[in-house]
SESERO-905012 format. One line per 4 residues: number of its first residue (from 1); their letters; for each residue x, y, z of N, C-alpha, C. Coordinates in steps of 0.001 Angstrom, whole numbers, plus 500000, padded with zeros to 6 digits. Layout:
NUM) A) X,Y,Z,X,Y,Z,X,Y,Z  ...
END
This chain:
1) MVSI) 483040,498425,508772,483460,497626,507471,482588,497500,506897  483047,497994,505094,482234,497924,504129,481652,496913,503728  480626,496591,502906,479992,495511,501958,481042,495361,500777  481361,494227,499979,481668,494310,498770,480582,494579,497467
5) RNIV) 479393,494393,498196,478385,494523,497254,478542,495896,496102  478544,495565,494899,478899,496655,493915,480056,497772,493587  481039,496780,494448,482350,497440,494286,483293,497421,493393  483616,498180,492459,484449,498275,491148,485450,499281,491687
9) AGVA) 487086,498885,491673,487811,499884,491854,488883,499599,490585  489139,501058,489999,489935,501284,489588,491617,501557,490100  492507,500737,489469,493508,500493,489832,494490,501320,489523  495350,501781,490294,495810,503099,490293,497549,502276,490151
13) AVAV) 498164,502658,489024,499922,502560,488467,500636,503592,489628  501756,503318,489898,502741,503845,490419,503994,503791,489314  504087,504598,488951,505257,504900,488381,506201,506593,489088  507157,505764,489394,507807,506905,489467,509359,507588,489353
17) ALGC) 509549,508503,488423,510840,508695,487595,511761,509911,488123  512490,509409,488786,513742,510428,489597,514646,511006,488469  514664,512038,488540,516042,512968,487707,517327,512359,488209  518320,512681,487745,519506,512972,488132,520237,514146,489195
21) GGCS) 519876,514041,490352,520438,515488,490858,521579,515259,491716  522573,516020,491641,523560,516171,492512,524602,515953,491513  524124,515856,490296,525274,515535,489717,526423,516775,488670  527569,516535,488900,528308,517707,487845,528976,517558,487044
25) EGEN) 529299,517910,486025,530385,517541,484863,532140,518019,485638  532779,517650,484985,534129,517840,485157,535044,516629,485713  536248,516905,486179,537404,516023,486373,537855,516071,487943  537822,515033,488359,538875,515092,490081,537413,515639,490905
29) ENLT) 536620,515642,490594,535685,516482,491685,535121,515483,492924  535308,515805,494019,534425,515009,494608,532716,514956,494680  532270,514246,494208,530945,514072,494376,530036,513428,495652  529019,514389,496247,528411,513635,497364,526779,513240,497123
33) VDSI) 526493,512200,497288,525090,511417,496568,524501,511418,497801  523394,511800,498374,522513,511622,498985,521705,510364,498887  521338,509400,499882,520678,508254,499835,519261,508538,499931  518437,508048,498605,517233,508187,498330,516307,506837,499250
37) LYDV) 515166,507464,499751,514631,506501,500532,513219,505864,499690  512572,504628,499910,511548,504490,499374,510614,503943,500212  509340,504466,500410,508456,504291,501397,507062,504079,500927  506041,502940,501369,504441,503490,501056,504498,504196,502363
41) AELA) 504229,505641,502346,503889,506855,503411,502586,507018,503528  501811,506904,505167,500615,507466,505240,500559,508808,505085  499666,509785,504761,499653,511582,505256,498961,511615,505892  499807,511999,506767,498980,512710,507880,498788,513899,508063
45) ENDA) 499050,515112,507634,498904,516304,507424,499391,516974,506063  498455,517692,505521,498511,518145,504096,498321,519655,504196  498859,520368,504095,498570,522215,503934,499339,523409,503772  499671,524476,503871,500555,525255,503307,501307,525203,504508
49) DGTV) 501369,525030,505575,502378,525041,506515,503376,523605,506293  503143,522790,505935,503943,521944,505705,503109,519976,505648  503835,519596,505374,503251,517771,504859,503916,517289,505856  502902,516408,506518,503408,515319,507361,502846,513741,507145
53) FKVY) 504165,512791,507175,503977,511824,506782,504075,511022,507852  503421,509348,507959,503688,508562,509121,504676,507435,508103  505535,506873,508299,505928,505248,507954,506092,504839,508705  505870,503279,508777,506194,502158,509642,507234,501165,509310
57) RPAG) 507944,500825,510267,508772,499758,509772,507794,498233,509399  508486,497467,508709,507232,496537,508115,506527,495805,509603  505609,495131,509760,504480,494629,510991,504929,495284,512107  505256,496669,511864,505400,497636,513000,504314,498645,513564
61) DECA) 503912,498941,514404,503526,499951,515092,503320,501354,515528  505030,501334,515912,505772,502415,515878,505795,503497,514429  505261,504461,514413,505888,505138,512996,506675,506881,513208  507111,506464,512054,507784,507748,512055,507533,508721,511549
65) LLRA) 508058,509941,511822,506692,511507,511144,507787,511923,510653  507890,512521,509350,508438,512739,508549,508368,514069,507561  508521,515393,507926,508116,516581,507960,508675,517084,506647  507622,517453,505528,508033,518317,504520,507442,519154,504243
69) PGGS) 508392,520401,503575,507513,522037,503599,506023,521422,503181  505369,522751,503190,503976,522755,502025,504258,522411,500801  503109,522256,500560,503379,522209,498730,503786,520583,498234  504446,520093,499269,505218,518892,498701,504594,517605,497516
73) LGSD) 503494,517612,497626,502871,516656,497078,502111,517487,495850  502231,518977,495822,501517,519622,494389,500187,520268,495288  499313,519981,494479,497365,520040,495066,496599,519225,494763  496697,517965,495006,496155,517163,494309,494683,516778,495166
77) PELE) 493890,517237,494485,492775,517524,495358,491938,515824,495942  492198,515034,495089,492190,513760,496108,492786,512839,497108  493815,513794,497985,494299,512893,498651,494022,513902,500088  493761,512584,500923,493123,513055,502295,493977,512745,503680
81) AGDC) 494206,513014,504349,494862,512696,505809,494264,511217,505750  495416,510199,506012,495014,508620,505888,495244,507807,505021  495519,508655,503807,495653,507956,502425,497616,507490,502716  497464,506551,501845,499073,506783,501556,499570,506681,500076
85) VFLA) 500786,507169,500208,501716,507292,498977,502839,506546,498820  503301,506785,497390,504625,506098,497282,505555,506918,497083  506145,507333,498360,507239,508297,498172,508512,507905,498015  509474,508938,497583,510680,508869,497367,511240,510149,497633
89) YEAD) 512352,510092,498973,512684,511355,499554,514164,511215,500537  514601,512201,500756,515402,512599,501009,515323,513007,502387  516467,512080,503586,515975,512688,505182,517016,513414,505409  517075,514264,505930,517917,515074,506753,518980,514452,507417
93) NGEA) 518362,513235,508266,519468,513027,509283,519867,511433,508512  519590,511257,507306,520430,510081,506454,519455,508646,506550  518558,508552,508077,518360,507454,508624,516725,506794,508219  516743,506036,507925,515440,505116,507435,514813,505147,508665
97) YRSG) 513090,505509,508611,512368,504898,509754,512686,505949,511359  513290,506881,511035,513771,507987,512117,512606,509419,511561  511881,509721,512755,511698,511258,512626,512117,512242,512241  512121,512906,511493,513161,514194,511003,512089,515090,509888
101) DIRV) 512992,515840,509351,512430,516775,507796,513204,516032,506977  512531,515989,505703,512723,515391,504478,512398,516124,503626  512851,515951,502287,512703,516631,500923,512257,515503,500197  510890,515752,499461,510453,514895,498803,511018,515059,497222
105) LNWG) 511439,514101,496816,511999,514024,495577,510853,513911,494509  509655,512669,494645,508991,512070,493525,507936,511548,494612  506631,510994,494078,505445,510414,494800,504819,509759,493451  504193,508702,493929,503235,507910,492989,501892,507740,493828
109) PVLN) 500842,507703,493205,499536,507147,494129,499756,505881,494522  498910,505169,495231,498401,504093,495608,496788,504334,496271  496721,502844,495462,495235,501920,495979,494736,502448,497033  493988,503238,497783,493300,503229,499151,492456,502761,499162
113) SALL) 492171,501751,499989,490696,501368,500297,490729,500764,501831  489152,500472,502146,489127,499802,503288,488890,498231,503011  489459,497466,504206,489182,496089,504339,487543,495877,504225  487007,495026,503306,485563,494985,502969,484931,493633,503632
117) KGTP) 483870,493618,503650,483277,492087,504190,482045,491891,503312  482213,490234,503301,481291,489799,502223,480713,488235,502424  479856,487807,502063,479297,486643,502298,480162,485629,501436  479793,484716,501951,480731,483363,501139,480120,483217,499789
121) ESLD) 479013,483299,499515,478496,483482,498181,478968,484623,497510  479371,485498,497713,479676,486872,496854,481301,486693,496613  481891,485779,497691,483305,485410,496973,483743,484411,496293  482334,484191,496034,482750,483475,494352,483092,483967,493439
125) GWDK) 484564,483117,492961,485062,483623,491910,486108,484702,492067  486091,485102,493416,487323,485313,493964,489079,485489,493600  489147,484273,492842,490490,484197,492344,490515,484226,490986  489401,484987,490111,489618,484809,489035,490860,484911,488145
129) DAVW) 491054,486359,488182,492538,486697,487737,493797,486769,489117  495029,485868,488500,495706,485853,489390,496636,487102,489707  497320,487297,490683,498120,488147,491354,499941,487895,491526  500413,488723,490672,501649,488351,490885,502181,489153,492090
133) LQSL) 502215,488346,492935,502452,489085,494522,504036,489696,494417  504187,490604,495001,506071,490655,494937,506048,491156,496768  505200,491684,497318,505694,491614,498620,503910,492181,499396  504130,491778,500756,502647,492139,501573,503032,492214,502919
137) WRAG) 502708,493571,503497,502912,493631,504512,501953,494378,505904  502456,494498,506830,501217,495569,508061,502325,496664,507866  501329,497487,507922,502226,499040,508329,500848,499949,509358  501010,499836,510479,500078,500149,511260,498799,499650,511156
141) NKVI) 497587,500336,510818,496702,499659,510583,496462,499492,509044  497006,499582,508672,497053,499199,506857,497493,497919,506541  497379,497279,505559,497735,495996,504964,498415,496315,503522  499767,496474,503165,500439,496877,502360,500539,496134,501215
145) IRAM) 500234,496065,500104,500267,495082,498823,501090,495439,497853  502046,495187,497482,502999,495322,496497,502935,494293,495490  502458,494547,493915,502061,493073,493084,502309,493835,491877  502484,493104,490672,502030,493319,488913,501093,492735,488859
149) LSYD) 500307,493404,487981,499215,493243,487754,498805,493550,485888  497941,492549,485247,498140,492907,483795,497378,494185,483641  497917,495026,482587,497228,496268,482877,496206,496459,481901  495250,497138,481752,493669,497278,481569,493302,498401,481516
153) QEPR) 492903,499216,480555,492452,500065,480832,491163,500043,481180  490232,499395,481601,489082,498902,482304,489086,498702,483153  488370,499368,484309,488283,499222,485725,488022,497900,486021  488551,497274,486983,488130,496166,487378,488046,496166,489046
157) VFAL) 487800,494988,489298,487482,494571,490735,489230,494416,491679  489524,494985,492098,490519,494757,493421,490495,495239,494988  490445,494458,495283,489668,494242,496768,490359,493122,498020  490191,493612,499257,490419,492878,499993,489598,492666,501173
161) VADE) 488813,491240,501021,487581,491341,501530,487423,490091,502727  486794,490458,503703,487290,489426,504702,485183,488695,504628  485439,487145,504637,484362,486588,504827,483654,486803,505711  482450,487307,505931,481572,487889,507399,481477,487064,508347
165) TTLG) 481180,485720,507928,481034,484086,509160,482183,484098,509640  483692,484590,509332,484726,484525,510303,485110,485408,511244  484214,486631,510988,484774,487748,511661,484740,488047,512969  484063,486865,513966,484359,486395,515246,485528,485634,515662
169) DEYP) 486389,485352,514890,487445,484356,514772,488555,485309,514958  489851,484145,515902,490634,484998,516248,491705,485517,514996  491231,484371,513925,491947,484913,512684,490930,485071,511709  490519,485790,511074,489201,486145,509951,490167,485843,508604
173) EAYL) 489088,485003,507793,489568,484772,506598,489555,485927,505818  490298,486166,504947,490204,487525,504008,490574,486917,502358  490215,487237,501745,490297,487316,500121,491143,488217,499529  492108,488299,498686,492408,489649,498026,491828,488952,496044
177) VHMR) 490550,489821,496145,489756,489831,495295,490301,490773,494321  490545,489398,492651,490738,490410,491356,490277,490001,489991  489207,490776,489889,488711,490341,488627,488166,491350,487776  489339,491385,486425,488900,491913,485092,488154,491568,484390
181) RTEQ) 487500,492709,483831,486450,492406,483117,486710,491559,481444  488248,491528,481029,488429,491093,479714,489749,489806,480544  489517,488751,479232,490899,488020,479746,491922,488054,478690  491710,489287,478282,493150,489592,477080,494203,489535,478071
185) PNFK) 495308,488703,477346,496148,489307,477801,497171,490075,477486  497814,490921,478528,498560,492446,478370,499862,492288,478883  500693,493103,479004,502004,493095,479917,501235,493700,481264  502432,493289,482059,502064,493616,484002,502655,495032,484016
189) RQFY) 502025,495866,484787,502926,496875,485543,502718,496902,486949  503365,497638,487487,503825,497073,489055,502474,498347,489414  501953,497875,490409,500926,498212,491529,501132,498171,492914  500608,499359,494097,500751,499633,495364,498983,499492,495642
193) AAFD) 498780,499010,496602,497345,499050,497412,497779,498898,499037  496692,499760,499469,497269,500364,501110,495590,499756,501818  495579,498590,502231,494109,498184,502724,494104,498844,504301  492970,498949,504233,492794,499728,506008,491887,498590,506858
197) VGAL) 492660,498196,507630,491961,497068,508526,491578,497261,509794  491722,498649,510139,491444,499451,511473,490192,498717,512296  489076,498647,511267,487776,498603,511608,488088,497046,512342  488614,495999,511870,488993,494749,512517,489489,494576,513640
201) WSYE) 490439,495677,513261,490951,495169,514426,490480,495807,516058  489609,496491,515837,488682,496814,516819,487773,495711,517495  487818,494840,516645,487075,493228,517392,488182,492978,518806  487271,492734,519811,488593,492324,520771,488895,490868,520334
205) SCRG) 488294,489844,519950,488757,488725,519624,489486,488482,518423  489576,489745,517833,490713,489433,516655,491955,489233,517194  493078,488700,516558,494126,488472,516757,495398,488771,515795  494863,488649,514353,495178,488931,513074,494297,488504,512010
209) LRIH) 494718,488306,510738,494274,488565,509460,494365,487106,508496  494056,486217,508238,494640,485604,507381,493941,485783,505800  495076,486167,505226,495096,486435,503554,495336,485472,502860  494176,485439,501610,493983,484418,501072,494568,484926,499313
213) VRNS) 495346,484653,498691,495890,485101,497268,495880,484119,496333  495750,484643,495316,496215,483510,493753,497587,484180,493404  498375,483263,494063,499492,484112,493748,500603,483751,492674  500897,484325,491317,501157,484021,490399,502901,483594,490331
217) NVPE) 503185,484639,491443,504782,484625,491482,504975,482747,492152  504463,483000,492943,504672,481669,494035,503988,481031,494731  503285,480250,493660,502157,479490,493592,502005,479190,494874  502908,478540,495436,502443,477288,496473,502371,478842,497733
221) AGVF) 502596,479838,498251,502778,480777,498685,501443,481803,498653  500654,481200,498960,498681,481580,498564,498375,481891,500049  498761,481752,501068,497769,482598,502213,499009,482956,503322  498672,484453,503561,499714,484920,504269,498636,485425,505921
225) VVEK) 499712,485103,506795,499053,485652,508293,499830,487334,508627  498582,488131,508649,499025,489106,509545,498656,489506,511241  499813,489716,511829,499321,489517,513399,498774,490927,513495  497734,490850,514681,497370,492321,515196,498442,492716,516520
229) YPGR) 498966,491511,516945,500112,492257,517916,501067,491737,517231  502139,492058,516770,503676,491275,516307,504480,490949,517323  505109,489807,517500,506018,489703,518182,505303,488777,519366  504280,489285,519558,503779,488404,521031,503572,487094,520775
END
């Protein structure tokens, strides 16, 4: 697990613009509209032979493997196996969370990071800037966050940090740290982040993670428990 010290993350925006495919002009024509699925998907393989994604049901461990033709993500050199992307796609079988072939319609970047650890002192001011939290869920070894954040061209600190003094607890305490360099108000944009908690899951004593968020969307909903073993 990495230390929070000197971590500054530039948050990536997700903007997916889909064209109107399958539309045609004319009267009295039968139009077939395929269902478009949207998921935060983990990249498993990406080469000339094909692109494979892992998609998890929220809070689940079993993943569906989605296979797309090679080059479906273009030639982005920064994407590596294990990274997540926001994916818009059509499934040949027409079903969500079922393995099979897909056609990628569009994709957007996600902030990919590991769960960090820090001292209680380093967590001072973790809630300096609020987060308009829309959803938070577990997908395999990742904690996925969808939120509205104030737009800013300057880098900011946006990280999930565990209090290192609680790592031996059944439910260690983690904090969604959000610190902008400016207090100037601005419009909000939607962001996705994927935090890898696999290192924490390797602790035998760990049963889950308690995540604290300064949630400006629903202020009274500021603590979320992510279970290591859902359903047990």
